[in-house]
C-alpha positions as CSV (number, residue, x, y, z in Angstrom):
1,X,63.6,28.6,-25.8
2,X,63.5,30.0,-29.3
3,X,62.1,33.4,-29.8
4,X,59.6,32.0,-32.4
5,X,57.8,30.0,-29.8
6,X,57.3,33.1,-27.6
7,X,56.0,35.1,-30.6
8,X,53.4,32.5,-31.4
9,X,52.3,32.0,-27.7
10,X,52.1,35.8,-27.0
11,X,50.1,36.3,-30.2
12,X,47.7,33.6,-29.1
13,X,47.4,35.1,-25.6
14,X,46.8,38.6,-27.0
15,X,44.1,37.3,-29.4
16,X,42.2,35.6,-26.6
17,X,42.2,38.7,-24.4
18,X,41.3,40.9,-27.3
19,X,38.2,38.7,-28.0
20,X,37.3,39.0,-24.3
21,X,37.4,42.8,-24.5
22,X,35.3,42.8,-27.7
23,X,32.7,40.6,-26.0
24,X,32.6,42.8,-22.9
25,X,31.7,45.8,-25.1
26,X,29.1,43.7,-27.1
27,X,27.3,41.4,-24.7
28,X,27.7,41.8,-20.9
29,X,24.8,44.2,-20.1
30,X,22.5,41.6,-18.6
31,X,22.6,38.2,-17.0
32,X,21.3,36.5,-20.1
33,X,24.0,38.2,-22.2
34,X,26.8,37.4,-19.7
35,X,25.8,33.8,-19.1
36,X,24.2,32.8,-22.4
37,X,25.4,35.3,-25.0
38,X,21.9,36.5,-25.6
39,X,21.0,33.2,-27.3
40,X,22.6,34.5,-30.4
41,X,25.3,32.0,-31.4
42,X,25.6,31.2,-35.1
43,X,25.7,27.5,-36.1
44,X,29.5,27.4,-36.7
45,X,30.3,29.2,-33.4
46,X,27.9,27.0,-31.5
47,X,29.3,23.8,-33.1
48,X,32.9,24.5,-32.5
49,X,32.3,26.0,-29.1
50,X,30.5,22.8,-28.0
51,X,33.3,20.7,-29.5
52,X,36.2,22.8,-28.1
53,X,34.7,23.0,-24.7
54,X,34.2,19.2,-24.7
55,X,37.6,18.2,-26.1
56,X,39.8,19.5,-23.3
57,X,43.5,18.8,-22.7
58,X,42.7,15.1,-22.8
59,X,42.3,15.3,-26.6
60,X,46.0,16.3,-27.0
61,X,47.4,14.7,-23.9
62,X,45.2,12.0,-22.3
63,X,43.9,10.3,-25.4
64,X,47.2,10.2,-27.3
65,X,48.9,9.0,-24.1
66,X,46.4,6.1,-23.8
67,X,46.9,5.1,-27.4
68,X,50.7,5.4,-26.9
69,X,50.5,2.9,-24.1
70,X,47.7,0.5,-25.1
71,X,47.4,0.9,-28.8
72,X,44.2,0.9,-30.9
73,X,42.2,-0.8,-28.1
74,X,42.0,2.6,-26.4
75,X,40.5,4.2,-29.5
76,X,37.1,2.8,-28.5
77,X,36.9,5.7,-26.1
78,X,36.9,8.1,-29.1
79,X,34.4,6.0,-31.0
80,X,32.0,5.9,-28.0
81,X,32.4,9.7,-27.7
82,X,31.6,10.3,-31.4
83,X,28.4,8.2,-31.2
84,X,27.4,9.8,-28.0
85,X,28.0,13.3,-29.3
86,X,25.9,12.6,-32.4
87,X,22.9,11.4,-30.4
88,X,23.4,14.4,-28.1
89,X,22.9,16.7,-31.1
90,X,20.0,14.7,-32.4
91,X,18.0,14.1,-29.2
92,X,19.0,16.9,-26.8
93,X,20.0,19.9,-28.8
94,X,16.7,20.8,-30.5
95,X,14.5,19.9,-27.5
96,X,16.7,21.8,-25.0
97,X,16.9,24.9,-27.2
98,X,13.1,24.9,-27.5
99,X,12.1,23.9,-24.0
100,X,14.5,26.2,-22.1
101,X,12.8,29.1,-23.7
102,X,9.3,27.7,-23.2
103,X,9.9,27.0,-19.5
104,X,10.5,30.5,-18.3
105,X,13.4,31.4,-20.5
106,X,15.9,29.5,-18.3
107,X,19.5,30.5,-18.7
108,X,21.1,27.7,-16.6
109,X,20.5,24.0,-16.4
110,X,19.4,24.1,-12.7
111,X,16.9,26.9,-13.6
112,X,15.5,24.9,-16.5
113,X,15.0,21.8,-14.2
114,X,13.4,24.0,-11.6
115,X,11.0,25.5,-14.2
116,X,10.3,22.1,-15.7
117,X,9.6,20.6,-12.2
118,X,8.1,23.4,-10.1
119,X,7.0,21.1,-7.3
120,X,10.7,20.5,-6.5
121,X,12.1,23.7,-7.8
122,X,14.1,24.8,-4.8
123,X,15.6,21.3,-4.1
124,X,16.4,20.8,-7.8
125,X,18.2,24.1,-8.1
126,X,20.2,23.6,-4.9
127,X,21.2,20.0,-5.6
128,X,22.0,20.5,-9.2
129,X,24.1,23.6,-8.5
130,X,26.1,21.7,-5.8
131,X,26.7,18.8,-8.3
132,X,27.8,21.3,-10.9
133,X,30.3,23.2,-8.7
134,X,31.8,20.1,-7.1
135,X,32.4,18.1,-10.3
136,X,33.5,21.2,-12.3
137,X,36.1,22.0,-9.7
138,X,37.6,18.5,-10.4
139,X,37.1,18.9,-14.2
140,X,38.7,22.3,-14.3
141,X,41.6,21.0,-12.3
142,X,42.2,18.4,-15.1
143,X,42.7,21.3,-17.5
144,X,45.1,23.1,-15.2
145,X,47.1,19.9,-14.9
146,X,47.4,19.8,-18.7
147,X,48.6,23.4,-18.6
148,X,51.1,22.6,-15.9
149,X,52.4,19.6,-17.8
150,X,53.0,21.8,-20.9
151,X,55.1,24.3,-19.0
152,X,56.9,21.6,-17.1
153,X,57.8,19.7,-20.3
154,X,58.4,22.6,-22.7
155,X,59.8,25.3,-20.6
156,X,61.8,23.4,-18.0
157,X,64.1,25.6,-16.0
158,X,63.0,28.9,-17.7
159,X,60.7,30.2,-15.0
160,X,61.8,30.9,-11.5
161,X,59.1,32.9,-9.7
162,X,59.4,32.9,-6.0
163,X,60.5,29.3,-5.8
164,X,57.5,28.0,-7.9
165,X,58.1,25.0,-10.0
166,X,57.6,25.1,-13.8
167,X,54.4,23.0,-13.3
168,X,53.0,25.6,-10.8
169,X,53.9,28.5,-13.0
170,X,52.1,26.7,-15.9
171,X,48.9,26.5,-13.7
172,X,49.2,30.1,-12.8
173,X,49.6,31.4,-16.3
174,X,47.0,29.1,-17.8
175,X,44.4,30.1,-15.2
176,X,45.4,33.8,-15.4
177,X,44.7,34.1,-19.1
178,X,41.5,32.1,-18.9
179,X,40.3,34.3,-16.1
180,X,41.2,37.5,-18.0
181,X,38.9,36.9,-20.9
182,X,36.2,34.9,-19.1
183,X,35.7,37.4,-16.3
184,X,35.7,40.3,-18.8
185,X,33.7,39.0,-21.7
186,X,31.4,36.2,-20.3
187,X,29.7,33.6,-22.4
188,X,30.2,35.4,-25.7
189,X,33.9,35.7,-25.1
190,X,34.1,32.0,-24.1
191,X,32.2,31.0,-27.3
192,X,34.1,33.1,-29.7
193,X,37.5,32.1,-28.2
194,X,36.2,28.5,-28.4
195,X,35.6,28.9,-32.1
196,X,39.2,30.1,-32.7
197,X,40.6,27.5,-30.4
198,X,38.7,24.7,-32.1
199,X,40.2,25.7,-35.4
200,X,43.7,25.8,-33.9
201,X,43.2,22.4,-32.3
202,X,41.9,20.8,-35.5
203,X,44.8,22.1,-37.6
204,X,47.3,20.9,-35.0
205,X,45.8,17.4,-35.1
206,X,46.0,17.3,-38.9
207,X,49.6,18.6,-39.0
208,X,51.2,16.6,-36.2
209,X,50.3,13.0,-37.3
210,X,51.2,13.8,-40.9
211,X,54.7,15.0,-40.0
212,X,55.2,12.1,-37.6
213,X,54.4,9.7,-40.3
214,X,55.9,11.3,-43.4
215,X,58.5,13.8,-42.1
216,X,62.1,13.1,-41.4
217,X,62.4,10.0,-39.2
218,X,58.9,8.9,-39.8
219,X,59.1,6.3,-42.6
220,X,55.4,6.3,-43.6
221,X,52.6,4.1,-42.6
222,X,54.2,0.8,-43.6
223,X,57.3,1.5,-41.6
224,X,55.3,2.6,-38.6
225,X,53.1,-0.6,-38.7
226,X,56.3,-2.7,-38.9
227,X,57.8,-1.0,-35.9
228,X,54.7,-1.4,-33.8
229,X,54.3,-5.0,-34.7
230,X,57.9,-5.6,-33.6
231,X,57.2,-3.9,-30.2
232,X,53.9,-5.6,-29.6
233,X,51.4,-6.8,-32.3
234,X,48.5,-6.0,-30.0
235,X,49.2,-2.3,-30.4
236,X,47.6,-2.4,-33.9
237,X,44.7,-4.6,-32.8
238,X,41.3,-3.2,-31.9
239,X,40.4,-6.2,-29.7
240,X,43.5,-8.2,-28.7
241,X,43.8,-8.1,-24.9
242,X,40.5,-6.2,-24.6
243,X,37.8,-7.8,-22.4
244,X,34.1,-7.2,-22.9
245,X,34.0,-5.1,-19.7
246,X,37.0,-3.1,-20.9
247,X,35.4,-2.5,-24.2
248,X,32.1,-1.5,-22.6
249,X,33.8,0.9,-20.2
250,X,35.5,2.6,-23.2
251,X,32.5,3.0,-25.4
252,X,30.1,4.1,-22.7
253,X,32.1,7.3,-22.3
254,X,29.5,8.5,-24.9
255,X,26.7,8.3,-22.3
256,X,28.3,11.2,-20.5
257,X,27.4,13.7,-23.3
258,X,23.8,14.0,-22.3
259,X,24.7,15.4,-18.9
260,X,27.6,17.7,-19.5
261,X,26.4,21.2,-18.6
262,X,29.3,23.1,-20.3
263,X,28.4,21.3,-23.6
264,X,24.6,21.3,-23.6
265,X,24.5,25.0,-22.6
266,X,25.7,25.7,-26.1
267,X,22.4,24.1,-27.4
268,X,20.5,26.7,-25.3
269,X,22.5,29.5,-26.9
270,X,22.0,28.7,-30.6
271,X,20.2,31.6,-32.2
272,X,17.3,29.5,-33.5
273,X,15.9,26.0,-33.6
274,X,16.4,25.8,-37.4
275,X,20.1,26.3,-37.0
276,X,20.6,23.1,-35.0
277,X,21.0,20.7,-37.9
278,X,23.7,22.9,-39.5
279,X,25.5,23.2,-36.2
280,X,25.3,19.4,-35.7
281,X,26.9,18.7,-39.1
282,X,29.7,21.2,-38.5
283,X,30.3,19.9,-35.0
284,X,30.4,16.2,-36.0
285,X,32.8,16.9,-38.9
286,X,35.1,18.8,-36.6
287,X,35.0,16.0,-34.0
288,X,35.7,13.3,-36.5
289,X,38.8,15.0,-37.8
290,X,40.1,15.9,-34.3
291,X,39.6,12.4,-32.9
292,X,41.2,10.7,-35.9
293,X,44.2,13.1,-35.5
294,X,44.5,12.3,-31.7
295,X,44.3,8.6,-32.3
296,X,46.9,8.8,-35.1
297,X,49.2,10.9,-32.9
298,X,49.2,8.4,-30.1
299,X,49.7,5.3,-32.1
300,X,52.2,6.6,-34.7
301,X,53.9,8.8,-32.0
302,X,54.8,5.5,-30.3
303,X,56.3,4.1,-33.6
304,X,58.3,7.3,-34.1
305,X,59.6,7.3,-30.5
306,X,60.7,3.6,-30.8
307,X,62.4,4.1,-34.3
308,X,64.3,7.1,-33.1
309,X,65.3,5.8,-29.7
310,X,63.3,8.3,-27.7
311,X,62.6,7.7,-24.0
312,X,59.1,9.1,-23.1
313,X,58.8,9.2,-19.3
314,X,55.2,10.4,-19.4
315,X,53.2,9.2,-22.4
316,X,50.7,12.1,-21.9
317,X,53.4,14.5,-23.0
318,X,54.0,12.9,-26.4
319,X,52.4,15.9,-28.2
320,X,54.6,18.4,-26.4
321,X,57.8,16.5,-27.0
322,X,57.1,16.0,-30.7
323,X,56.1,19.6,-31.1
324,X,59.4,20.8,-29.9
325,X,61.4,18.1,-31.8
326,X,59.9,18.2,-35.3
327,X,58.9,21.8,-36.1
328,X,60.3,25.3,-36.6
329,X,59.9,27.4,-33.5
330,X,57.0,29.5,-34.9
331,X,55.1,26.3,-35.6
332,X,56.1,24.8,-32.3
333,X,54.6,27.9,-30.6
334,X,51.5,27.4,-32.6
335,X,51.2,23.8,-31.5
336,X,51.7,24.7,-27.9
337,X,49.0,27.3,-28.4
338,X,46.8,24.4,-29.7
339,X,47.3,22.5,-26.5
340,X,46.6,25.6,-24.5
341,X,43.5,26.2,-26.7
342,X,42.2,22.7,-25.8
343,X,42.8,23.4,-22.1
344,X,41.5,26.9,-22.0
345,X,38.4,26.4,-24.1
346,X,37.2,23.8,-21.6
347,X,38.3,25.6,-18.4
348,X,36.6,28.8,-19.5
349,X,33.3,27.0,-20.2
350,X,33.4,25.1,-17.0
351,X,34.2,28.2,-14.9
352,X,31.3,30.1,-16.5
353,X,28.8,27.4,-16.0
354,X,29.9,27.0,-12.4
355,X,29.7,30.8,-11.9
356,X,26.2,30.9,-13.5
357,X,24.9,28.3,-11.1
358,X,26.5,30.0,-8.1
359,X,25.0,33.3,-9.1
360,X,21.5,32.3,-10.4
361,X,20.9,29.3,-8.1
362,X,22.5,30.4,-4.9
363,X,23.1,34.2,-4.8
364,X,19.9,35.3,-6.5
365,X,17.8,32.5,-5.0
366,X,18.9,32.7,-1.3
367,X,20.8,35.9,-0.7
368,X,19.6,38.7,-3.0
369,X,16.3,37.9,-4.8
370,X,16.1,41.6,-5.8
371,X,19.6,41.7,-7.3
372,X,19.9,43.7,-10.5
373,X,21.4,42.3,-13.7
374,X,24.5,44.4,-13.3
375,X,25.0,43.1,-9.7
376,X,24.6,39.5,-10.9
377,X,27.1,40.0,-13.7
378,X,29.7,41.3,-11.1
379,X,28.9,38.4,-8.7
380,X,29.3,36.0,-11.6
381,X,32.7,37.4,-12.3
382,X,33.7,36.9,-8.7
383,X,32.5,33.3,-8.7
384,X,34.6,32.6,-11.9
385,X,37.7,33.6,-9.9
386,X,36.7,31.6,-6.8
387,X,36.0,28.4,-8.6
388,X,39.3,28.8,-10.6
389,X,41.3,29.1,-7.4
390,X,39.7,26.0,-5.9
391,X,40.5,24.1,-9.1
392,X,44.1,25.3,-8.9
393,X,44.5,23.9,-5.4
394,X,43.1,20.5,-6.6
395,X,45.6,20.6,-9.6
396,X,48.6,21.4,-7.4
397,X,49.8,17.7,-7.4
398,X,52.2,17.4,-10.4
399,X,51.6,13.6,-10.4
400,X,47.9,14.0,-11.4
401,X,46.8,12.3,-14.5
402,X,44.7,14.3,-16.9
403,X,42.6,11.4,-18.2
404,X,41.8,10.1,-14.7
405,X,40.5,13.5,-13.5
406,X,38.5,13.9,-16.6
407,X,37.0,10.4,-16.4
408,X,35.8,11.0,-12.8
409,X,34.1,14.3,-13.5
410,X,32.7,13.1,-16.9
411,X,31.1,10.2,-15.2
412,X,29.7,12.3,-12.4
413,X,28.0,14.7,-14.7
414,X,26.9,11.9,-17.1
415,X,25.2,10.0,-14.3
416,X,23.7,12.9,-12.4
417,X,22.3,14.9,-15.3
418,X,22.3,12.6,-18.4
419,X,19.2,10.4,-17.6
420,X,17.4,13.4,-16.1
421,X,18.0,15.6,-19.1
422,X,16.9,12.9,-21.6
423,X,13.7,12.0,-19.6
424,X,12.8,15.6,-18.8
425,X,12.9,16.4,-22.5
426,X,11.3,13.2,-23.9
427,X,9.1,11.6,-21.3
428,X,6.1,13.7,-20.1
429,X,5.5,11.5,-17.0
430,X,8.8,12.5,-15.4
431,X,8.0,14.4,-12.2
432,X,9.9,16.4,-9.7
433,X,10.3,13.6,-7.2
434,X,11.8,11.4,-9.9
435,X,14.1,14.1,-11.0
436,X,15.5,14.6,-7.5
437,X,15.9,10.8,-7.0
438,X,17.7,10.4,-10.3
439,X,20.2,13.2,-9.7
440,X,21.1,12.1,-6.2
441,X,21.3,8.4,-7.0
442,X,23.4,9.0,-10.1
443,X,25.9,11.3,-8.4
444,X,26.1,9.2,-5.3
445,X,26.6,5.9,-7.2
446,X,29.6,7.4,-9.1
447,X,31.2,8.8,-6.0
448,X,30.8,5.5,-4.1
449,X,32.0,3.5,-7.1
450,X,35.2,5.6,-7.3
451,X,35.8,5.5,-3.5
452,X,35.5,1.7,-3.4
453,X,38.0,1.4,-6.2
454,X,35.6,-0.6,-8.5
455,X,36.7,1.4,-11.5
456,X,40.1,-0.3,-11.2
457,X,38.9,-3.8,-10.1
458,X,35.4,-5.1,-9.7
459,X,34.6,-8.5,-8.0
460,X,38.1,-9.8,-8.8
461,X,37.9,-8.9,-12.5
462,X,38.6,-5.8,-14.5
463,X,37.3,-2.5,-13.4
464,X,33.9,-1.1,-14.6
465,X,33.8,2.6,-15.6
466,X,31.6,4.3,-13.0
467,X,29.4,6.0,-15.5
468,X,27.8,2.6,-16.3
469,X,26.3,1.8,-12.9
470,X,25.7,5.5,-12.2
471,X,23.7,6.1,-15.5
472,X,21.7,2.9,-15.1
473,X,20.9,3.5,-11.4
474,X,19.8,7.1,-12.1
475,X,17.6,6.1,-15.0
476,X,15.9,3.4,-13.0
477,X,15.4,5.8,-10.0
478,X,13.8,8.5,-12.2
479,X,11.4,6.1,-13.9
480,X,10.4,4.1,-10.7
481,X,9.9,7.2,-8.4
482,X,8.0,9.1,-11.1
483,X,5.6,6.1,-11.6
484,X,5.0,5.5,-7.9
485,X,4.4,9.2,-7.1
486,X,1.6,11.4,-8.3
487,X,1.7,13.1,-11.7
488,X,1.7,16.8,-10.7
489,X,1.0,18.0,-14.3
490,X,4.4,19.6,-14.6
491,X,4.8,18.9,-18.2
492,X,3.7,21.7,-20.6
493,X,2.8,20.7,-24.1
494,X,4.5,23.0,-26.7
495,X,2.2,24.1,-29.6
496,X,4.2,24.4,-32.8
């Protein structure tokens, strides 16, 4: 491995840890500081933090891999996500920022739901915290799988620590660096590193497709299109071979945004309500560039591989392979850092949200109601480590697929929290009984759907993405149960 790669990677690792130390000195004195950054995020940091924590390793591995195999038909996932993210900024962001302060200055999603629905406060905090920890363990594992694949593909045979495989070493190093800055610096460290990581990811997704198309061996767009048509004309079609159910399963990924705790918590942390539109514009611009880059990488990476006689055993590693093949070692190291940035930005956010729920909604609620802020910060740090270790165990199988793990967790959160967040913010008749019903029905529907294999094949036809039945069932459960049970007057009108 060229020394330039190591220089870039170590510079990246050092920068992340330095940011964590800075954040520790700036904003870890209280639970609100450690878990929500004191609600002081600027629009640009909030926007890129939300984007980077959303676009995990699947952006540079899973999505390009799907485009590499299936062509432009898989790009509907990105389109659905873009639309979902836009409506998340428009519908959820301003209301959540305002109402989490209004309802008892809540600093976690479970505590907001408990304050919003006081008749079911204990049940809501408990159930929502369980859902968060369970699904985030799986979600975090997907990021560690991506880190393991990077080290397995890029550093094969270099590491030999106690008989551990390159894949296992990748998991250990990825998790270790994330824990270092997350445990030390809390939410502010996570958000600041997300901002830097988001910039790195976007640059990588601009550079890589451009070089693949126009660099040596690329041949430009016309040559790439000709090559892909020779392999399979369907690769350049948005619809050929795509059923309505397949299209619906792809675009409905966007429904998941309304219920992703690690994303919507950024809305709670923006420094003021008037900053939300600016943050939205920055975030959507970043997302458009990044998604176009990822789609271009997958589709044109396939053309490059075919033209140059490359055998790609795992399509999800196309970014890693081309990074090593096409660039100077210093740039290769930067591109590897971009992949790690995508992975780490999401892992750190998920670990912190899981830790916040375990601390505020279990420890402080059941074990130590009189716990001081300093004690809760230390307990939160311990919980970050614990959830990270559980995720590492889940990720230990080197045959795990990044996109599959992400899709399961994304659907779980989208169905359990999405309809509930939307209705709790926008429909005053929603009550505590409906909230509990929706959360349980949504999470259970997703888990049952996955266990029965209906995501792969449903009633003899193509599979239906589990977020569709989960989201619909949860929405109906909330509305029906709220209407047939008494209105407890839990909604509080906000005077502006």
